C-alpha positions, 0 to 999 in steps of 0.5 A: 548533614541532613540539609547537605544530603537533601541538597545532593539529592536534589542536584541528582534529581535536577541532573537526572531530569535534565538528562532525561529531558535531553534524551527524551526522544530516545527514552520514548523509543525505548519505551516503545520498544519495551511496550507490552506485546503478545508472546510469539511462538516458534514457527509452525506449519500452516494447516492449509485446507485441502481442496478436492483430490480430483476435479469434478469440472474440466479446467476449461469449464471452470471459472478462472483462478485469480491471483492478485499480487499487490506490492507495497510502496513500489515506485513507478520507475522501479520496474524496467518494463515501465521506467529505468529500473534499479535492477532488471525485473524480468519476471514482472516484465514477462508478466506484463508482456504476456497480457495487458499493461495499463499505462495510466494506472492509478492507486486508490490514494496516496497511502496504503490502507484506503487504497486496499479498501478501494481495490477490495470494494470498488468504492470511494471513501465518500461511500465507505468512510475508510479515508485515512491510514490507521497507524499503530497506537502512539505512532502519530505523536512520536513521529510528530515529535521527531519530525518537528525537531528536524528543521527541514525547511517545512512547516511543523507537523500538527498532531491532534491529541484529542482526535487520537484519544478519541480514536479506537485501538489500531486493531479496531480501525477497520473496514466495516463488515457490511462493506462487500469485498471481492472475496465475498462476491467470489464465494458466490461462484464457488471460489476458495478464497485466501489472503496472505500478507499485509491486510491493514483494514483492521485485525480484530472482530468484524474487520479480520480477513476471515470476516471479510470473505477470506476462507483462510488468512496468513496475516502479517502481524508485525513490521519486520521482514526478518528479525533485526539480528537474524544472521541472514538479514542486511538492515538499512536504517534511514536515520533522518526519517521519523517514521523509520525510527518508529518502525525499527523501535516498534517492529517485531517479526510474527504472523498468524493463521485464521486468527491463531496466536502469533508465531514466527514466519518461516523466513524472509517475508517475501520468500515465506509468503511465496512458499505458502502461496505455492502450497495454496495453489497446489492444494486448490488446483482442482477447484477455482481459487482466489489468492490475494498475495499482499507483499510487505516489500518494498516498504520500510524498514528496509531489510533484505537477505544477504543473498539478494544484497550480494546479488544486486551488486554495488549501489550508493547509498547503501540503503539503495542497495538494500532496496534493490535487493528487496525488489529482487525478492519480489520479482522472484516471488512473481516468477515463482508464482507463474512457474507454479501455475504452469507446473500444475497445468493452471496457467491458461485458466488463471488471471493474474493481476499485479499492482502497488498500493501507492507510489514510492515515499520520499522519506526513504531519501532515494530521489528517482523511485517515481521518476519522471513524476513529481510527488511521493506517497502521501501526495496526490501528485502523479508520483504518489498515485501512479502505479503498475497495473498488469493483467495477464489472462492467456487466451482472453487478453492478447499478449503485448496489449498496452492500454492508455485509458486511465484506470484505478484500483476502484476498477479491480473489484468489478473487473474480477467479478466479471472475469469470474462471472459473478454478479455485483452485490445487489443494492451496493453502489460500485464506483469502479468500472469493468476494464476487461473489455478494453483489455480484451479488445471488445469494448471501452471503459465508460466512466461517469464524467470521465472522472477519477477522484482522490481524497485525504481530508481537505485535500481533493483531486479529480482527473477528467478528460486529461485534466487534473485538478488538485485542491489542498484546502489545508493551505488554500492552494490549487493546481490545475495540469493538462496531463495530455501535454504536461504529464509530469505536472510542471506547469500550474494552469489554475490562474490562467484557466479559471473556467477549467478550474470551475468545471472540475471543482463542480465535479469535486463538489458533486462527488463530495455531496452527501459523502459519508464522514470518515470512520476514524478521524485524522490525527496528523497533518504533515507537510510533504515536499513535492520535489525533495526527498526526506533527506533534503532541506526544503527551500522557501520556494519549494512546493508542498502539500499538507497530508492529513492522516 
């Protein structure tokens, strides 16, 4: 009898183990969903600091207010002023038309966090060491597991467990406090500095926005644009994408103010952050202010309000409709910011900058977001790093200005400092260039060797004098493109022009000589197809890059 019971128990254990193994990925996602999380309080009013009731200096004699609007994962083809546009983007188009459009503008790299570090400091990762995008704890391991089960025709993603275990906690992988941000520079000129939205440069201690020059920070603490079960939300899950699976499992909906406990935002993030931005503009109308509004849209998880979803009309697949609705909310945000500045009488003395942290990702499975350029986020092909960059400053930058000179995120820090009349930090090497003279028609951008650099681990890229060299050291592949005749990077000239390869390689070698090592290690190396989306299966002839992160 006892033997029979033991055999039954053994059979149950074996069957349970087999069932658990078969469903291990779903169980892991369930554990991620139920992982310990800080409590989230109900929404509360943000106690924004009140600026002066009256101005002591006439508006025209004050340094300009500066509003920097950063979008997330926006494709260069998403805006009607730059491409075909999924839907009309009249407010962003109008902002571009009233100032300068930089038609060859680039992000700092192919992912978000290093780009943000570059635009705030004006410095390359070779100086700061901030090279890779920090991801939530265990994200790399879980995404790798799902990615390698997909059989999508690409090599496996490699997960470095030892590197991951040696890394600091996600919250502690930040930009060191000894780096000088544009917020700190502006404070020397009496600016009140405010950050709203995504940060992604470390949330704790010295890394927090409050310790990087921002007087106030309404900080994105979670991954959702609205709760999944909110009656006003339309969700679009991207079932084939491993990153999307993790974000939905781990995501929640919370924010914090100046290091407070977490609480619920007061609505859909793009609208809520805009509402709070309008309050900041109003309370600081009598003093110079810097508002850094870092939106989460159109980054996955794809979520839109039902109103925007209905307004954009029919699209196929449905995730494209949700994406379009998210784009509509961002365009509305820009319009509301401009209207508020006008209503407060501040528009003429406010410089507005709009950009995106990188190009659109292929993992959402929407093929035309970066058209006509090759590549995606997580690559350094043009599709991954070509971004909108508009600068509006009435009375200073003529409306309708178009500038073809290449510019990049590292240029924004010295440009904003120049607009404010602020000195750059003493003893700090700044890689970016002031682009205002070109925008204002008073001078040209002079860049050493005419070179802009990008990097992620052993993947190094330089653009100089119209040529672009890409060296993927992870797979020993080199691409050379003449962007003046081949802006969409179709014809690789590396084999036919070894002299140009050597010339540009020498620039890369000098750039990386004595480079600071990465602050935090790369934990994954992922193959990213250049000409297929995450929904497609790659063929043997398809090109790809290996992206370390």
